[in-house]
Steps between C-alpha positions, in 0.01 A plus 500: 500500500643194676358467850618326816468139372675583172786693658542240776515223238774690319683567827509133592635401161762776495617419852531130423700551180700821548596511868877492520556643151691826454429786260779522243340728242188692403385665179183683406329687220268681744699699756186665635398184685804526730495700823688714587673436162624213288863599558464505879314171510755329276796631700342389828394145414793366295680243712222480758361158593128434538445393862127446467197624309208630705177682438286775646158536340578514126870589541770239438802562724846366414710518817867538406823411678587862590160547673362705212190380312375502145124540462288403202142613445333336201211748477258417214703293254835421663650152487812360670639209301787264585687404185828353385727750322461306172118515504332724238403844629145520634243744365505843666826430685614834645785395729724197535683422825791257458548266796775258592517237768849488647611154624621469859866589544725222375221326304404497132158445348477228237288552190246256639470688827279798578539752215745777581343774287144626465315809386217675679298682235260781579241516222236772506273585206357820649823612672329587831704259714810612685823387663605686815821493701455525877831570673439361850250362750404844630400618153310174446306545823401850395388378160282223641335718764239609251365149448213359702499156665489206264264200487671167572763693697408769753141598418316366804123493526519774765699726267265422211190594699662828606594584139144446378348703782736790433371576148168595342627426149368201302654186641658400171696826489624437855615149407704640209658781702857380555549740791215323683551138393791400280505238227133471401420599143191511282471130421510371857294788641217414259511130581526552876204740508287256303601207719406699811179630335597862565410774253812672360315832529409465867652762729784332684391618845144375443598135469393294800759331717371160388533588131839660561628176651363309201673741261828461689480122467404530133806715424725233648320228306531663157863604553593143601315372191695746289826367643388140449443562130815709450319830447266628230620546141198676358728772358880544516603301804728199452722309739879521487542251215209637300234258621150633556319475830167317514285701741320659202345157445348524848374860522198520728358818350782713353470539121185287483249760377180328385587164657256356752587560864607174661293589807163598350520472120442872430728654239824653628515875432789735433506851646772745597595577858775752550579485129568124508304232322292321763316170463222398736160338543230758573289235672761344730702816564232749607 
């Protein structure tokens, strides 16, 4: 599943290219991905201009000109692709949103100017992703209440220490709990724990204050590295024009079973914590 660096990379690209465009059409072959329904979403967004594209945790938020919002969650295999209408259809395309950029009143775009028509394609092999209409700011606030503070935004060290002390569950499970901390997924949790030399199985409230501070810093480091390399394309994730990210070329421990640990040389092991594949060094992360 795309994590904070992947979704933020997509958000930046979408905002740069699609802000100011209006929805002029939408078609789908998978109505079940639309909430509350395809018909209601289509009726609500046609004619609406995209004011900006934001993000909360792994949600992409299209803010529209009537103060409603359109949310996308990519889940396991979702992709949001910017295409020209004449481009061949992408594999696993489920929905196509037609977009048009209207010129300022009294002006006309030339063919050599910024293209006036684009498509936003939602491709999803496993069909777990969804598109949700949020009618106003009050509904949006209620929806986002369930998300915890986010690294690189409002997760302060003080909040982080309190979150760890409040749970006896394994620390890796706490890091992945979106109600506690939003945006961190399996890849970056593994790498951050290794970088901080914290065992993924350690009870969260047993971690010392010193180690907790180190883990906090490590989370910020690996997420910034993920952003620097445009996310990790070890599975389905691609950027908005189909390019792969490059963080998978710089994994610290994730997916590296049998490789030597860069700290001590012992082989990296794979176990399961909370049902998720977990990669760690049994010598460094005791």
